[in-house]
N, C-alpha and C positions, 0 to 999 in steps of 0.2 A: 409634540404630542397631538394626536388628532382629537376631534371633538368627541369621538366615541372611546377614547382611551380609558383604561380601567383606573379607577382611583384606588383600587384594592392594593396596589403595589407601592403606594405612597408611604414614605417613612416620616411620620410627623416629628417635628422638632421637640425639644424639651421645654421650650418657653424660658430658658435661662441663657444668659450671655455666655459665649464660648471663650475659652482661653485663647489669647492671641500669641502666636509664636514670636520669639524675640526679634526675628528678622522681618516681621511684617510691619507695614507702615502704621502710624497712629490710627486707631480705629474708633468709631462711635461706641464700640463695645466697652471701651475703657472709661466712657463717661458714666458716672454713677447715675442711677435712676432716682436716687433719693431727692435730689434737687427738683427734677421735673415732677416727681410725684407730689412733693410738697406744694409746688406752684399750682398743679392741677387741683389738688385738694382744696386749696384756698379759693380757687375760682369756683369750684363746685359748691363750696359753702356759701358763696354770695349769689349763686344762681337763683333767680326768682321767676324765670320763664322768658325773660327778654335776653337777646344776645348780649354777651359781655365783650367789650372791645379789648383785644389783646394784639400784641405784635409777636409773631413767632420768630421773626428775625432777632428781636431782643431777647426772647426767652431762650433761644438756642445759641445765639451769637453768630459771628461770620463763619461761613463755610467756604472752603476752596472751590473756585469755579469749576475745575475739572477733577473733582474728588472721585477717586475710584473710576467706575465706568459711567458715571452720571452724564458726562458729556460725550458719550460714545456716538450718539446719533442726534442730529439737531431737529428733533420732533417739535412742532410748534406748541406754544402755550403749555409747557410741561408743568406738572405740579411742583410747587415750591417745596423742596425736599426738607426744609425746616419743619414742616407740619408733620409728616410721618416720622421724622427723626424724634420729635418731641413726644408724639403719641405712643410710639413703640418703646419708649424708655419710661413710660408712666405706668406704675403698678395697677392703677384702676382700669387701664385699658387692656393690659396684657395678662391680668390675673386669670388663670385658668385657660389660657390660650396656647394651643400647640400649632395652629395653622393660621396664616394670614391669607385671605382670599380677596382678590381684586377682580371684579367682573368687567371692569373697563380699564385694562392695564396700560394702554397707551405704549409708551416706550420703557416701561418697567421701573419707574421710580419707587413705587411701593414695594415691589418684589425685592429690589436690591436693599432697601432699608430694612426689610424684614430679615433678610439673610445676615446683614451686619449686626442685627440684634439677636441672632441665634434662633430665629424662628423659620420653620419651613413655610413655603409660600407657593401659591398657585394663582395664575392670572389668566383671564380670558380676553381675547382681543379679536375683533372682526377684520381690522385692516391688516392684510398679510405683511406689508412692509413694517408696520409697527410691531407686529408679532415677531418678525425676524429680528429686529433690533433688540427687543426684550429678551429673546432667547439667548442671544450672544451676550447681552449685558450681564446676565446672571449665570453664565456658563459655569457648570459645576467643576468638572475636572479640566482645568485650563492646560492645554498641551504646552510642552516646553518648546516645541518647534514651530510656533505660530508664524514667526517672521520668515523662517525657512520655507514653509509651505506657501505663504503668500508670494514670496520672492520667486519661487520656482514657477508659479503660474504666470507671473510677469515675464520671466525669461522665455517660457514656452510661447506666450503670445507674441513676443517680439521676434521669435525665431520662425514661427509658422505664419501662413497666410489664411488659415481656415477661419471662417467668420460665422457668427450666429447673429441674425437680426430678428429679435422677437417681434418687432413691429416696425414697419416702414414709417409709421406716423412719428417715430422718434427723430427722424432725420432732420426735421426743421429746427430742432433745438440745438444742433451741433454743427460745427464747421465740418467740412468733408474729412479732413485729417483726423479730427477727434472722433467722429462717428465710426470711421474705419477701425481705429485702434480699439474703441470700446467693443465693437463687434468681435474683434479677435479675442479680447479678454472674456467676453461673454461665452465664446466657444470653449475656452479653457475652463471656465467656471462650471459649465454644464458637464464637462468631462471629469470633474474632480471627484475625489473619493467621497462617499456618502458622509463619512464622519467629519469631513472638512467643509461640507456644502454650505452650512450657515455662515461660517467665517468668510468663505470666498464670496458668497452672495452679498454679504454686508459690505465687503471691500469694494465690490463692483458698484453697489448702490451709492456709496459715498463718493467714489471716483466719478461716476456719471453725474452726480449732483454738482461736484466741484468744477467740472469742465463744461457745463451746459451754458448755453447762451441765454442766461436768465438773470434777472435783477436779484442780487443776493439779499436785498433789503426786504423783499416780499416773499414770504414762504410759498405762496401759490405761484407756479411758473408763469412768468411774464417775460416776453422776449426783450432782450437788450443787446447792446454791442459788446458786452463782456464776453470774452472768449471767442469773439467772432473769427479770429485768425488762429485759433488754437491748433497745434500740430499734434501728430502722434507722439512726439517727444514730450509734449506737455501732459499728455494722458499717462505716459509711462511714469513721469515724475509725480503726478498726482496719485497714482496707484501706490508707488513706493512710499510716499508720505503718509497716506491713509493706512497702509500696512504697518508701518512703524508705530503710528498712533494706536492702532488696535492692539498690537502686541504689548505696547507699554501700559495701556490702560487695563487690559486683562491681567497683566503681570502684577499690577498693584493690588489686586483683590486679595484679601486674607485667604490663605489656602484652606483653612478649616471653616467651612460654611455649610449650613443645612441646604438641602436641595430646594430649588425653585423651578417650577414648571410653567410653561406657557401653552395654553390651549388656543389654537386659532378656531374660534367658534363664536357662538351667539349666546349672550347672557340670558336671553329669553328662553333658551332651551335648558330644561332642568337636568339634562344628561351631563352638563359640564359643571354642575355644582357638587360640593361635598355631599357625601351621603349623610343620613340622619345621625349616625353615630359620630362621625367626624365633625359635623356641624356643632355639636355640643361644646367643642373646644375651638371653634373657629371665630376669628375676627374678620368681618367684612370691612375693609378699609379701601376707599375708592374715591376718585373724583369723577363723577359721571359726566358724559358729554353735555354740551349745551343743546338746547332744543333745535337749533339750526346750525349744526357744526360740521356739515359734510366737507367743508374746506380742509378739514384734517386729512381727508382722503385725497383731495385734489393736490394738497401740498406734497404728496408722495407719488404723484402720477408718473413722473419720469422714472423713478426707481422701480415702480410697479411694472412699467413697460419693459425695462431691461431684464427684470427678473421673471418675466413671463406671466405676470398677474393681470396684465392689460394688453392682450394680444392685438387688439385693434386700436391701441393708443388711447383708449378711453377707460375711465374707471366707473362708469355709470352703474355697472352690475355690482360693484363693491358698495357704492353709495346707496343703492336701492336696498341693500341688506343691512345697512347701518342704522343704529339708533341715533336720532338727530339728523335725519335726512330731509332734504328740501325737495328732491324729485320724488313725488308721491306716486305710488303705483295705483292701479285701478282699485285694488283691495283697500289700500290706505284711505282712499277717498270715500269709502263706505263707512268709515269709523264715525260714529255719532258723538256729539257733545254729551249726550246722556250716558255714554260709557265712562265718562270721567267721574270719579268717586266724589270729589269734594264740591260742595255747593259754591264755596268761595272761588275755587278755580274755574268752575263753569261760568261764573259771573265774569271773571277776568277775561276768559276766552271769548265770551259773547261780545264783550266790548271791543276786543281785537277784530272779531269777525265783522262788526259793524263798519270798520275802517278798511279791512283787507281780509277778504274771506280766505284767500290762499294762505296767508300767514297764520291765520287761526287754525286752518286744517293741519298745517305743519306741527303746531304745538299740541293740538288734540291728539295727533298720532304719537308725538313724543311722550306725552304723559301717560297714554294708555300702554305704550311700550314699557315705560318705567314701572307702571303698576304690575305688569307681568314679571318684570325682573324681581321686584321686591316680594311678590307672591312666592317666588322660588325660595327666597330667603326664609320666609315664614313657614313654608311647607317643610323645609329642612330644620326649622327651629335654630337658625344660626344664632350663636350665643350673643354676639355683640356687633353692632354696626356703627361705623364712623364714616360720615360723608363729608366731602369737601365740595361745596357748591357755591353758586353765586346768583345774582339777579341779572335780568336782561332788559334792555330798552327795546321795546317792540312797537312799531308804528307810533312812536312818540310817547308811549307810556311805559311804566315800569312793571315788568312781570317778575314777581318774587318767586323765582324758580326754587330757591333754597327752602322757602317756607312751604311751598306746595309739595315738594318731595318729602319734607319732614312730615307733612300731614298724611301722605300716603303710608309712610312707615308706621306712624302712630295708629292709623286706621286698621292696621294689621295686628294691633295689640302690643306693639313694642312701647316700652317706657322711655320717654325722652329725658335723658339725664342732664344734658348741658348743651348750650348753643353758644359758640364763640364767633366773633367777627374780627377778621384781620384785613386791614387795608393793604391790598397787593399793588404796590406802586410800580408803574413802568411796565405792566404786563397788559397785553391786548390779545384779542382773539383774531389772529391772522390779519386780514386786511379790514379796514373800516368798511362798514356797510350802511346803506341808507336806512334800512328798516330794522336793524337790530345791532346793538353794541353790547360788549361785555360789561360786567359789573366792575366798579372800582374796588370792591371788597369781595372776600371769600368768606363763607360761613362754614364752620366746623361743627357738625351736629353728631352727638353720640346717643345711641339707643341701646337698651338692654332687652333681651328676649323676655317674653311674658313669663311671669312666675308660674312654675309648674309645667312649662312647655317641654 
């Protein structure tokens, strides 16, 4: 769906769990919401304004690592799916909700969880590779012949010598044999039927990632000796393996699910938001980007190159358009500290500026961008907002991003109903950085639209 696509054709969900056919795998839809609702009500009753410590892993219990299509694409620092699983099964969160909206959809965790709970969903994502992965992850009518289609492309690539090289900058990341085979696959993907284009593109992206000369322990591409001698046969094998995995994961989805749409666009643009009527029954559920998180874009740079999103081998144009960017444009550098709403936040940013003016400018830009995003929510009177955020260590001090984002939402008149804190062990924001590290905890804050709005 393009950024200007009409919302008028959306079919909102019912807000109720769907019946699961007998041959479908066990589904979250079968989990009663009564337990989660009681747990949430108990937490709300004890809320006095300070975050309450909870463990969503304990509240929800263990979940299979590759459940449904959650493991379809290895996007970094994905949202812990226990959180939307719990929230979307809680009466106080989904009461009166027909649509779940995620303005920072990433690889689609929230959208899939909404589908599994019987709710229509829409997500917005600026990174074209993440948007692609999300579209496939929540594919509505899953074709029966996925594996046949993907295998046919492989057979054609092996049979022909036609190549497509979207960017010569990609060559350094592959052995000669692997690069040649990927170029042949890329040619076949480009010639594929429009209705198959996303499936083919994702399989190409996953194959290119798998056979690259990169260190698999580091999401951002870093050269290594891995795959240094990969042959075309290794590429054909990787494609076949990825094709089988895609078909298996999509085949595990419950056949009866509400629609989920992904808009490749910008959450600062009001055109991608639900209209005022739809917003009255909309839950905004999202995990916004960190203030300096453009490594999310860099982590997908090889895939972006093969898919034609980075024709010169660089993703700087995607980074410049993203919220949480570190490469600031000339316009970004004109943003003033006075444009930040909160006195407390201005004070924190001033302290950062005293140590590192560039880092301060990055976060001033980030928070003014987030103000614009939440102004869209307020302008539409989105019924309920649930944010999953954290804190950051910036130039040796703690920046309480979660608190500052909550202050922005409250400044727009939303009522802050609860704040929860969950220690997210073992998760990190891509590579370690000298001037900013992620929080050891995530905060879940819920807000209600102003009375009478």
